[in-house]
N, C-alpha and C positions, 0 to 999 in steps of 0.2 A: 494632420493626423485624422483619419476617418473614425468617427464615433459609431460603434455598433451596439445596438440594444441587445442586452443579454437578459432573458427573462429569469427572475429569481425563482428559487424553489420554495414551495410551501408544503411543509410536512403534513398539515391537516387537510390539504386540498383533496376533494373527492375525485376519485379516478373515474374516467369515462368507461362505460362497458365496451367490450371488444365487438368488432363487427358492425354491421348495419342494422338500424332499427327503423320501424315504422314510426310515424309521428305519435301515434297512440302509445307505442312502447316507450318512446322517449318521455312522454308526459308521465307515464306510470313510474319511470325510473327517477325522474326529477322530483324535488320537493320545493317548498316555498323558501328554502334557504340556499338553494343551488343556483348559481349563476352559470348558465350553460346555454348553448344554442345548438340547433339541429340543422346540419348542413350536409347535403348529398347523402342523407341517411345515416350520418355519423354524428356523434356527440362531440362538441367542442366546449370544454370546460374553460370558463373565463377566469382570469387572474383577479384576486381581490383588489379593490380599488383603494387608492391613497386617500388620506384625510382631506386633501385639497379638492379632489374629485367629489368626495362625499359632501363636503360643505357646499360646493357649487350646485350639486344636484338637489340638496335639501333647500337651498335658497330659491332655485327656479321652481321646484315643486310648490313651495309655500306661496309664491306670488301668482303662479298659474292657477293653483287651486282656489285661492281667494277670488281671483278674477272670474273664474268659471262659476263659482258658487254665487257670486253677486249677479252674474248675467243669466244664471240657470241655463247654461249653454251646452252642458255635456258632462264628461268625466275626465279626470287626469289620472294616469296610471304611472307608477314608478317601478323600476326593476327591483326584484325579479318578477316580471309578468310577461308572458310570451305574446308575440304577434306571429300568426301563421300567414306566411306570404304565399298566396295561391299561384301567382304567376311563375314563381321560381321554385315552389315547393320547398320552402325553408322555414325554419322556426327561429326568429330573431328576438332579441331582448333589448329594445332601446332603453336608454337610461330613463327617459320620460316620454310619454305620448299622450295626446289629447284626442278624444273621440266626441264628435258632435252628438247632440241629443238624438237627431234623426238617424244616426248610425249605431246607436247603442244596442241594436239587435244583433250586432256582430260579437258582442261580449259574451263569452261563456264563463264558467266558474274558474277555469284555469288559463284561458288564453283568449286573445282577440282573433277571431276568425275572419281575416281580411284586413284591408288597409286602415290604419289610423288616419286622422286628418292632419296631424302634426306629429313628427317624431324628433326627438332631441338626443344627440349623442355627444357625450363629453369625452374628448379624445385623451387617451393615455398613450405612453410610448409603445405599448404592445398592440394597440388597436388602430394606429394611424392608417395603415394600408387597408384594413378591413372597413373602417368608417368612411374613408375618403374614396375607396374603390368599390369593394363588393357591395356594401350597404347602400352607397349612393346609387349604384345601378339598380339594385333590387328595389329600393324604395321608389325610385322613379318609375320602374316597370309596374309596380303594384298600384301606383296612383296615389301615393301619400302626398297630399297637396303641398305641404311645407316641411322642410327639413333644416334643422339647425345643427351645425357642427361647431362645437366650442372647445378650444384648445387652451387650457390655462397655462401650460408650459411656455407657449409662444405668445400668449395673449392675443390670440386670433379667433375671431368669430365670423363664420360664414353662414349665410342664410340663403336657402334655395326655395323657389316657388315654381310649381308646374305652370308652364305656358299653355297657350291654346293648343299647341301640337303635342302636349303631354310630355314635354322635355323640361328638365330643370333649368331655370335661369337664376343666376345669382342676383340677389337684391341687396344693395349696399345701404348701410346706415346713411342718414342725411349729414349735412355739413357739421351738425352739432353732435354727431355720434349717436343719434337716436334711430333705433330700428323699430318699425311698427309692424306687428304681425298681420298677415292677410287672413288668417284663420280665426285667431282670437281677437275679435273686433274690439278695438279700444285698448288693447294691451300693447305697450311699447317698452323698450329697454334702452336705458342709457348704457352703452357698451362699457363705459368706465366702471359701472357697478360690478361687472363680472370680475374685474381684476383688483377690486378694493379689498384690503385686509385690515380690519375685519369686513365681511360683506355687509351691505346695508341691512338695517332692520326692516321687517315687513311694514311696520307703521310708517317708516320714512318713504318707502316706495309708494305706498297708498297715498300719502300726502302729496308726493310729486305728481302722481296721476291726477289727483283732484285739482291741482293748481295749473295744470297744462291745458 
């Protein structure tokens, strides 16, 4: 029997405006509580995230922000915060993104104007094709150096890094299940952390980093 994803209805979900909008009009319509993206001039309102998605996003945000602050290497942003993709003229909203210090000139009050250095998408049933297809191609074309795709439902984590020819190559964790970021120097993940319930505490992750 084939399983088909059916998107649930959300009575309080904000409706997208009709017709096409400029990016400036889209930003004027959206607010800091609206999860939406701008694609081909139209607004795509995103579904609310599940608690598992939120927990994982919060965990990754905590460890990334601690690492970045310790290294004074840039800034970490969490959704809802837009990234304007100039190569494809789209406005996307990664779950998390990191911008190096030398690229912080791209940050405006309401969006990142140009590529992040690292983008993270936590996959949900309704976002599988978008995250693995559209966004993969868009982030590659934009020159986002590192892209993490994390799927808690299937306990699958994929990590992609731009090669010399500006194409994504998958980088696998080592034999111990450790993935080391190429952008966040010194930050590594034990993939098993991502599927632990409860998720590890920040102090335990920091201790593991210090011991390795």
